[in-house]
Backbone as numpy.savetxt, mean C-alpha at the origin, in Angstrom:
# Nx Ny Nz CAx CAy CAz Cx Cy Cz
-20.32 7.73 -45.75 -19.66 8.68 -44.88 -19.71 8.24 -43.41
-20.85 7.71 -42.99 -20.98 7.26 -41.61 -20.04 6.09 -41.32
-19.83 5.23 -42.33 -18.93 4.08 -42.15 -17.49 4.54 -41.95
-17.11 5.59 -42.65 -15.77 6.14 -42.50 -15.57 6.72 -41.10
-16.59 7.41 -40.61 -16.55 7.96 -39.26 -16.42 6.84 -38.23
-17.23 5.80 -38.37 -17.19 4.67 -37.43 -15.83 3.99 -37.49
-15.29 3.83 -38.70 -13.97 3.22 -38.88 -12.91 3.99 -38.10
-12.86 5.32 -38.25 -11.86 6.14 -37.55 -12.10 6.17 -36.05
-13.35 6.11 -35.66 -13.67 6.07 -34.23 -13.14 4.77 -33.60
-13.35 3.66 -34.28 -12.86 2.37 -33.79 -11.33 2.37 -33.72
-10.69 2.90 -34.75 -9.22 3.00 -34.76 -8.74 3.85 -33.59
-9.39 4.98 -33.36 -9.00 5.88 -32.26 -9.18 5.18 -30.91
-10.28 4.46 -30.72 -10.52 3.74 -29.47 -9.50 2.63 -29.26
-9.15 1.92 -30.32 -8.12 0.89 -30.21 -6.77 1.49 -29.84
-6.46 2.64 -30.42 -5.21 3.32 -30.10 -5.19 3.77 -28.65
-6.28 4.33 -28.18 -6.37 4.76 -26.78 -6.21 3.55 -25.85
-6.86 2.44 -26.19 -6.75 1.22 -25.39 -5.31 0.71 -25.37
-4.66 0.69 -26.52 -3.28 0.19 -26.62 -2.33 1.06 -25.80
-2.48 2.37 -25.89 -1.62 3.28 -25.12 -1.87 3.11 -23.62
-3.12 2.99 -23.22 -3.46 2.81 -21.81 -2.88 1.51 -21.28
-3.03 0.44 -22.04 -2.50 -0.86 -21.63 -0.98 -0.80 -21.51
-0.33 -0.14 -22.46 1.13 0.00 -22.41 1.56 0.76 -21.16
0.90 1.87 -20.86 1.25 2.66 -19.67 1.03 1.87 -18.39
-0.08 1.16 -18.31 -0.38 0.37 -17.12 0.65 -0.74 -16.92
0.92 -1.49 -17.95 1.89 -2.59 -17.85 3.28 -2.04 -17.55
3.64 -0.93 -18.17 4.94 -0.32 -17.89 5.06 0.10 -16.43
3.98 0.64 -15.88 4.02 1.07 -14.48 4.16 -0.13 -13.54
3.53 -1.25 -13.89 3.65 -2.45 -13.06 5.07 -3.01 -13.13
5.66 -2.98 -14.30 7.05 -3.43 -14.45 7.97 -2.52 -13.64
7.72 -1.21 -13.70 8.52 -0.25 -12.95 8.44 -0.55 -11.45
7.24 -0.80 -10.93 7.07 -1.13 -9.51 7.86 -2.38 -9.16
7.79 -3.38 -10.01 8.52 -4.63 -9.76 10.03 -4.40 -9.74
10.52 -3.62 -10.68 11.95 -3.34 -10.73 12.43 -2.56 -9.52
11.56 -1.76 -8.93 11.91 -0.98 -7.75 11.81 -1.81 -6.47
11.39 -3.07 -6.59 11.42 -3.96 -5.44 10.08 -4.34 -4.84
8.99 -3.80 -5.35 7.68 -4.10 -4.77 6.63 -4.23 -5.87
6.42 -5.44 -6.37 5.39 -5.61 -7.39 4.01 -5.35 -6.80
3.10 -4.92 -7.65 1.73 -4.65 -7.20 0.98 -5.98 -7.08
0.67 -6.34 -5.83 -0.11 -7.54 -5.54 -1.22 -7.12 -4.58
-2.43 -6.90 -5.08 -3.50 -6.44 -4.19 -3.93 -7.49 -3.20
-4.24 -7.06 -1.99 -4.73 -7.94 -0.93 -6.25 -7.99 -1.00
-6.80 -9.18 -0.80 -8.26 -9.35 -0.86 -8.92 -8.62 0.31
-10.13 -8.14 0.07 -10.84 -7.35 1.08 -11.10 -8.11 2.37
-11.43 -9.40 2.29 -11.67 -10.15 3.53 -10.39 -10.32 4.33
-9.25 -10.43 3.65 -7.96 -10.48 4.35 -7.68 -9.15 5.04
-7.95 -8.05 4.35 -7.71 -6.72 4.92 -8.54 -6.55 6.19
-9.80 -6.95 6.14 -10.66 -6.82 7.32 -10.10 -7.60 8.51
-9.64 -8.83 8.26 -9.08 -9.65 9.34 -7.79 -9.06 9.88
-6.93 -8.56 9.00 -5.66 -7.97 9.41 -5.89 -6.74 10.28
-6.78 -5.88 9.84 -7.03 -4.64 10.58 -7.77 -4.89 11.89
-8.63 -5.88 11.92 -9.34 -6.22 13.16 -8.34 -6.63 14.25
-7.33 -7.39 13.88 -6.30 -7.83 14.83 -5.39 -6.70 15.28
-5.37 -5.60 14.53 -4.46 -4.49 14.84 -4.97 -3.61 15.97
-6.23 -3.73 16.33 -6.81 -2.93 17.42 -6.56 -1.43 17.19
-6.98 -0.94 16.03 -6.78 0.47 15.66 -7.69 1.37 16.48
-7.18 2.54 16.81 -7.92 3.55 17.56 -8.16 4.77 16.68
-9.19 5.51 17.01 -9.61 6.65 16.20 -8.51 7.69 16.01
-7.67 7.91 16.98 -6.64 8.94 16.87 -5.34 8.45 16.25
-5.27 7.18 15.84 -4.05 6.64 15.24 -3.74 7.28 13.89
-2.45 7.40 13.62 -1.97 7.82 12.31 -1.40 6.58 11.64
-2.01 6.18 10.51 -1.76 4.91 9.84 -1.00 5.17 8.54
0.10 4.45 8.34 0.92 4.58 7.13 0.97 3.25 6.41
0.69 3.27 5.11 0.86 2.08 4.27 1.97 2.37 3.28
3.10 1.68 3.45 4.23 1.82 2.54 4.08 0.80 1.42
4.13 1.28 0.18 3.86 0.41 -0.97 2.37 0.17 -1.08
1.59 1.25 -1.08 0.13 1.15 -0.95 -0.60 0.68 -2.20
0.05 0.70 -3.36 -0.66 0.29 -4.57 -1.90 1.14 -4.79
-3.06 0.51 -4.86 -4.30 1.27 -5.07 -4.89 1.78 -3.76
-4.18 1.59 -2.65 -4.58 2.18 -1.38 -5.67 1.47 -0.62
-5.95 0.23 -0.97 -7.10 -0.44 -0.37 -6.96 -0.69 1.13
-5.76 -0.93 1.63 -5.59 -1.20 3.07 -5.77 0.09 3.87
-5.05 1.14 3.51 -5.17 2.40 4.24 -6.58 2.98 4.08
-7.17 2.81 2.92 -8.53 3.30 2.69 -9.52 2.58 3.61
-9.36 1.27 3.77 -10.24 0.50 4.66 -10.03 0.91 6.11
-8.77 1.14 6.49 -8.48 1.56 7.87 -9.15 2.90 8.17
-9.08 3.83 7.24 -9.69 5.15 7.43 -11.21 5.03 7.48
-11.76 4.28 6.56 -13.22 4.17 6.45 -13.86 3.44 7.64
-13.27 2.34 8.07 -13.89 1.51 9.10 -13.39 1.75 10.52
-12.18 2.28 10.65 -11.60 2.48 11.99 -11.36 3.95 12.31
-11.67 4.82 11.37 -11.63 6.27 11.56 -10.25 6.78 11.97
-9.21 6.14 11.47 -7.85 6.63 11.67 -7.57 7.68 10.61
-6.48 8.39 10.77 -5.98 9.27 9.70 -4.93 8.46 8.95
-4.97 8.51 7.63 -4.11 7.62 6.88 -3.27 8.30 5.82
-2.12 7.68 5.55 -1.22 8.10 4.48 -0.80 6.84 3.73
-0.92 6.90 2.40 -0.45 5.81 1.55 0.69 6.31 0.68
1.74 5.52 0.56 2.92 5.91 -0.22 3.23 4.80 -1.21
3.41 5.19 -2.46 3.81 4.23 -3.49 4.69 4.95 -4.50
5.59 4.21 -5.11 6.50 4.78 -6.10 5.85 4.90 -7.47
4.75 4.18 -7.67 4.07 4.13 -8.95 3.02 5.23 -9.05
3.25 6.25 -9.88 2.29 7.36 -9.96 0.92 6.97 -10.49
0.84 5.97 -11.35 -0.47 5.53 -11.85 -1.29 4.89 -10.73
-0.64 4.08 -9.90 -1.36 3.46 -8.79 -1.75 4.50 -7.74
-0.91 5.49 -7.51 -1.26 6.57 -6.57 -2.46 7.35 -7.12
-2.48 7.60 -8.42 -3.63 8.27 -9.03 -4.90 7.45 -8.86
-4.81 6.15 -9.06 -5.95 5.27 -8.86 -6.39 5.28 -7.40
-5.44 5.26 -6.49 -5.76 5.31 -5.05 -6.50 6.59 -4.70
-6.01 7.70 -5.22 -6.68 8.99 -4.95 -8.10 9.00 -5.50
-8.27 8.43 -6.69 -9.61 8.37 -7.29 -10.55 7.53 -6.44
-10.09 6.37 -5.99 -10.93 5.48 -5.19 -11.24 6.05 -3.81
-10.40 6.96 -3.32 -10.57 7.52 -1.98 -11.20 8.90 -2.00
-11.75 9.31 -3.10 -12.24 10.69 -3.23 -13.34 11.04 -2.22
-14.07 10.06 -1.68 -15.13 10.34 -0.71 -14.61 10.53 0.71
-13.38 10.09 0.99 -12.82 10.20 2.35 -11.50 10.96 2.33
-11.33 11.86 1.40 -10.07 12.57 1.22 -9.64 13.39 2.42
-10.56 13.86 3.23 -10.17 14.73 4.34 -9.35 14.00 5.40
-9.42 12.68 5.44 -8.68 11.90 6.44 -7.59 11.04 5.82
-7.34 11.24 4.53 -6.46 10.34 3.81 -5.63 11.11 2.80
-4.37 10.74 2.70 -3.45 11.39 1.77 -2.63 10.32 1.07
-2.38 10.52 -0.22 -1.53 9.61 -0.97 -0.36 10.39 -1.54
0.82 9.77 -1.47 2.05 10.40 -1.94 2.77 9.46 -2.91
3.36 10.05 -3.94 4.22 9.30 -4.85 5.65 9.52 -4.38
6.26 8.47 -3.85 7.60 8.57 -3.30 8.17 7.17 -3.10
9.48 7.08 -3.05 10.12 5.82 -2.68 10.00 5.69 -1.18
9.70 4.50 -0.71 9.46 4.33 0.73 10.68 4.65 1.58
11.88 4.52 1.03 13.09 4.87 1.80 13.23 6.38 1.98
12.52 7.16 1.18 12.55 8.62 1.27 11.38 9.17 2.09
10.59 8.30 2.66 9.38 8.70 3.38 9.67 8.82 4.87
9.28 9.92 5.45 9.40 10.10 6.90 8.38 9.23 7.62
8.81 8.50 8.63 7.91 7.56 9.32 7.82 7.81 10.82
8.43 8.87 11.31 8.52 9.13 12.75 7.18 9.26 13.47
6.22 9.90 12.87 5.00 10.27 13.58 3.88 9.23 13.52
4.12 8.11 12.88 3.04 7.16 12.66 2.91 6.16 13.81
1.65 5.86 14.13 1.34 4.89 15.19 1.31 3.47 14.63
0.90 3.34 13.37 0.77 2.03 12.72 1.39 2.14 11.34
2.25 1.16 10.99 2.86 1.09 9.67 2.54 -0.27 9.09
1.90 -0.28 7.93 1.53 -1.51 7.25 2.45 -1.73 6.06
2.96 -2.97 5.92 3.88 -3.32 4.85 3.43 -4.61 4.18
3.44 -4.63 2.87 3.30 -5.86 2.10 4.35 -5.77 1.00
5.59 -6.09 1.40 6.76 -5.88 0.55 7.56 -7.17 0.45
8.42 -7.24 -0.54 9.28 -8.40 -0.74 10.36 -8.43 0.36
10.86 -9.63 0.70 11.83 -9.76 1.79 13.08 -8.90 1.65
13.63 -8.77 0.44 14.84 -7.96 0.29 14.57 -6.48 0.57
13.40 -5.99 0.20 13.04 -4.61 0.50 12.75 -4.43 1.99
12.13 -5.43 2.60 11.91 -5.38 4.05 13.22 -5.32 4.81
14.21 -6.08 4.33 15.52 -6.09 4.99 16.17 -4.71 4.90
16.07 -4.06 3.74 16.63 -2.71 3.58 15.90 -1.71 4.46
14.60 -1.91 4.63 13.77 -1.00 5.40 13.97 -1.16 6.91
14.49 -2.32 7.33 14.62 -2.62 8.76 15.37 -1.58 9.56
16.52 -1.12 9.08 17.28 -0.13 9.84 16.54 1.21 9.93
15.82 1.56 8.88 15.03 2.79 8.90 13.91 2.68 9.94
13.26 1.53 9.99 12.20 1.33 10.98 12.74 1.43 12.40
13.90 0.83 12.65 14.49 0.88 13.98 14.92 2.30 14.36
15.43 3.04 13.40 15.97 4.38 13.69 14.89 5.46 13.77
13.83 5.32 13.00 12.90 6.45 12.85 11.55 6.28 13.50
11.18 5.08 13.94 9.86 4.93 14.54 9.88 5.28 16.01
8.74 5.72 16.50 8.64 6.05 17.92 8.29 4.81 18.73
8.52 4.89 20.02 8.22 3.79 20.92 6.71 3.49 20.87
6.38 2.21 20.78 4.98 1.80 20.74 4.40 1.66 19.35
5.17 1.99 18.33 4.67 1.88 16.96 4.34 0.42 16.65
3.19 0.22 16.02 2.78 -1.10 15.57 3.19 -1.24 14.10
3.95 -2.27 13.80 4.31 -2.57 12.42 3.62 -3.87 12.03
2.86 -3.80 10.97 2.16 -4.97 10.45 2.84 -5.35 9.13
3.42 -6.54 9.10 4.07 -7.02 7.88 3.27 -8.19 7.34
2.62 -7.96 6.22 1.81 -9.00 5.59 2.69 -9.79 4.62
2.71 -11.08 4.78 3.42 -11.93 3.84 4.78 -12.42 4.30
5.58 -11.53 4.88 6.95 -11.89 5.21 7.35 -11.31 6.57
8.21 -12.06 7.27 8.72 -11.61 8.56 9.71 -10.47 8.38
9.83 -9.66 9.41 10.85 -8.61 9.46 12.08 -9.18 10.15
13.17 -9.30 9.43 14.41 -9.81 10.00 14.94 -8.82 11.05
15.37 -9.34 12.18 15.92 -8.50 13.23 14.88 -7.92 14.18
13.61 -8.27 13.99 12.54 -7.75 14.84 11.86 -8.87 15.63
12.52 -10.02 15.74 11.92 -11.18 16.38 11.45 -10.89 17.80
12.21 -10.12 18.56 11.84 -9.83 19.96 10.61 -8.92 20.06
10.27 -8.25 18.95 9.12 -7.36 18.93 7.86 -8.02 18.39
7.98 -9.23 17.86 6.84 -9.96 17.30 5.93 -10.40 18.44
4.67 -9.98 18.39 3.77 -10.38 19.46 2.54 -11.13 18.97
2.32 -11.15 17.65 1.15 -11.85 17.14 1.40 -12.24 15.69
0.90 -13.42 15.32 0.95 -13.87 13.93 -0.45 -14.33 13.54
-0.92 -13.81 12.45 -2.22 -14.20 11.91 -1.96 -15.13 10.73
-2.25 -16.42 10.92 -1.99 -17.40 9.87 -3.20 -17.50 8.94
-2.98 -17.09 7.70 -4.02 -17.17 6.66 -3.35 -17.54 5.36
-4.10 -18.13 4.47 -3.59 -18.44 3.14 -3.95 -17.31 2.19
-3.10 -16.91 1.30 -1.80 -17.49 1.01 -0.66 -16.90 1.84
-0.91 -15.82 2.61 0.18 -15.18 3.34 -0.18 -15.00 4.81
0.77 -15.27 5.71 0.57 -14.92 7.12 0.82 -13.42 7.31
0.38 -12.91 8.44 0.60 -11.51 8.78 1.27 -11.45 10.15
2.30 -10.62 10.26 3.10 -10.51 11.48 2.91 -9.13 12.10
2.67 -9.11 13.41 2.45 -7.87 14.15 3.62 -7.64 15.11
4.24 -6.49 14.97 5.40 -6.13 15.79 5.08 -4.86 16.57
5.42 -4.84 17.84 5.27 -3.63 18.66 6.67 -3.20 19.06
7.05 -1.98 18.63 8.39 -1.50 18.92 8.45 -0.87 20.31
9.57 -1.12 21.00 9.72 -0.54 22.34 11.07 0.10 22.49
């Protein structure tokens, strides 16, 4: 009788694992199809990127395409900014919320397409997106950001923002570009 119980328990655990793996892989494919595959940034890179940003305590920090929220979470934890992370993938947003449960009062995560996200009030906007999505986002950034907004683009340049580029952090595998809008 105990062997039968163990057998069904193993089958149930395998089924749970298979369903979880399917949901996770499906969500990653969905993110990729929407234009921004989930590619997490290493913690030492995040520290270097944020150090160069000269964040202030009263800044409002937005991470578009936040994935598991590690960049905005680090900014909130180490630089005491208020943060918002936005991603289209609900599983990654759920993971981000779980990982940020200790600092929730200064951090919010939203499931939304980045083109549907209001960006007017943010002092700092962090992006790690594919070039075609950055190009689509360019007009929104120009139209909706306030004067003085810092845009950090990790990995790829923002087309049409060359005159606003004031710093480049060269690191492998991706450089980081800092733009100050005026």
